[in-house]
C-alpha positions as CSV (number, residue, x, y, z in Angstrom):
1,M,43.7,-7.2,2.5
2,L,42.6,-10.4,0.9
3,S,42.1,-13.5,3.0
4,P,45.2,-15.6,2.2
5,V,43.2,-18.8,2.4
6,V,40.7,-17.7,-0.2
7,T,43.4,-16.1,-2.5
8,I,45.9,-18.9,-2.2
9,S,43.3,-21.6,-2.8
10,I,42.1,-19.9,-6.0
11,F,45.6,-19.2,-7.3
12,Q,47.1,-22.5,-6.4
13,K,44.6,-24.1,-8.9
14,Q,46.1,-22.1,-11.7
15,P,48.6,-23.8,-14.0
16,D,52.0,-22.6,-14.9
17,P,53.2,-20.3,-12.1
18,Q,55.7,-17.7,-13.4
19,A,59.0,-17.0,-11.7
20,F,60.1,-13.4,-11.6
21,S,63.6,-12.5,-10.4
22,A,64.2,-9.6,-8.0
23,G,64.1,-6.4,-9.9
24,Q,62.2,-7.9,-12.9
25,V,59.4,-5.7,-14.3
26,I,56.0,-7.6,-14.3
27,F,54.2,-4.8,-16.1
28,E,54.6,-1.1,-16.6
29,E,52.3,1.9,-16.0
30,G,50.3,2.7,-19.2
31,Q,50.6,-0.7,-20.8
32,P,47.5,-2.6,-21.9
33,G,46.9,-5.8,-20.0
34,D,44.6,-8.8,-19.8
35,N,45.7,-10.6,-16.6
36,M,45.5,-10.1,-12.9
37,Y,48.2,-11.7,-10.8
38,G,48.3,-13.5,-7.5
39,I,51.5,-13.8,-5.4
40,L,52.2,-17.4,-4.4
41,E,55.6,-16.5,-3.0
42,G,57.5,-13.2,-2.8
43,E,56.9,-9.5,-2.8
44,V,56.1,-7.0,-5.5
45,D,56.7,-3.2,-5.4
46,V,54.1,-0.9,-6.9
47,L,55.3,2.3,-8.4
48,V,53.5,5.3,-9.8
49,N,55.5,7.8,-11.9
50,G,58.6,5.9,-10.8
51,K,57.9,6.4,-7.1
52,L,57.4,3.4,-4.7
53,V,53.9,3.6,-3.3
54,E,53.4,0.1,-1.9
55,T,54.9,-3.3,-1.4
56,I,52.5,-6.2,-1.6
57,D,53.3,-9.8,-0.6
58,T,52.3,-13.4,-0.6
59,G,48.6,-14.0,-0.8
60,D,47.7,-10.7,-2.3
61,V,46.5,-9.9,-5.9
62,F,47.3,-7.0,-8.2
63,G,46.6,-5.9,-11.8
64,V,42.9,-6.3,-11.3
65,G,41.9,-3.0,-13.0
66,V,42.3,-4.3,-16.6
67,L,39.7,-7.0,-15.9
68,V,37.1,-4.6,-14.6
69,G,37.2,-1.9,-17.3
70,V,40.4,0.1,-16.8
71,K,42.0,0.3,-20.3
72,N,45.7,0.4,-19.3
73,R,47.8,-0.4,-16.2
74,T,47.7,2.5,-13.7
75,Y,51.1,1.6,-12.0
76,T,54.3,-0.4,-12.6
77,A,54.8,-3.7,-10.8
78,I,58.3,-5.0,-10.1
79,A,59.3,-8.1,-8.2
80,K,61.1,-6.9,-5.1
81,V,62.5,-10.3,-4.3
82,D,62.5,-13.6,-6.3
83,S,58.7,-14.3,-6.6
84,K,56.3,-16.9,-7.9
85,L,53.2,-15.5,-9.5
86,V,50.1,-16.9,-11.1
87,F,47.7,-15.1,-13.3
88,L,44.0,-15.1,-14.2
89,D,42.7,-13.8,-17.5
90,D,39.0,-12.8,-18.0
91,K,37.8,-16.3,-18.3
92,G,39.7,-17.5,-15.2
93,F,38.6,-14.5,-13.2
94,L,34.9,-15.0,-14.1
95,F,35.2,-18.7,-13.2
96,A,36.8,-18.0,-9.8
97,V,34.1,-15.4,-9.1
98,Q,31.3,-17.8,-9.9
99,E,32.9,-20.7,-7.9
100,T,33.9,-18.6,-4.9
101,P,31.8,-15.4,-4.5
102,M,33.9,-14.4,-1.5
103,F,36.9,-14.2,-3.9
104,A,35.0,-11.4,-5.8
105,I,34.3,-9.5,-2.6
106,E,37.9,-9.7,-1.5
107,V,39.3,-8.7,-4.9
108,M,37.0,-5.7,-5.0
109,R,38.0,-4.7,-1.5
110,S,41.7,-5.0,-2.3
111,Y,41.3,-3.1,-5.6
112,S,39.3,-0.3,-4.1
113,E,41.8,0.1,-1.2
114,R,44.8,0.2,-3.6
115,L,43.0,2.6,-5.9
116,S,42.2,4.9,-3.0
117,R,45.8,4.9,-1.9
118,L,47.1,5.6,-5.4
119,Q,44.7,8.5,-5.8
120,H,45.9,10.1,-2.6
121,I,49.5,9.9,-3.9
122,V,49.1,11.1,-7.4
C-alpha cells in the first residue's frame, strides 16, 4: 500500500484532476495506455475478465504497467463511486521519481503486489 502522504503530495501537484462518475470506465483491459492514475477522492474497482478482483481507494495509484513496459492494460478500471483522479504520463512519472525517490519505491511495491494478486486470480 502506498504511503498516502507521498502519493497525495505527488498527485496534488498535477493539474486538471478528472472527475469520473460511479460506474464510469476509466480504461479497459487490453487497451493501450500512456498514463498512470492516482486517486485523490473515491474508489475504483479493478476487474479481470469481467470479474471484480480488487477495490482501491483514495491515495492509491493504478495503471502503472504501461509506464514500465507493459504494452496494454492488464485489467479494467471502473469508478465504484464518484471519484476524482489525476494522472501522470511518462514525463510526469520520471519527474516524480527523480524528485521523490520514495515515490518510485512505493509505486513499484504497489504494482508488484497488484500484479501478484492478479496472477493468482487469472
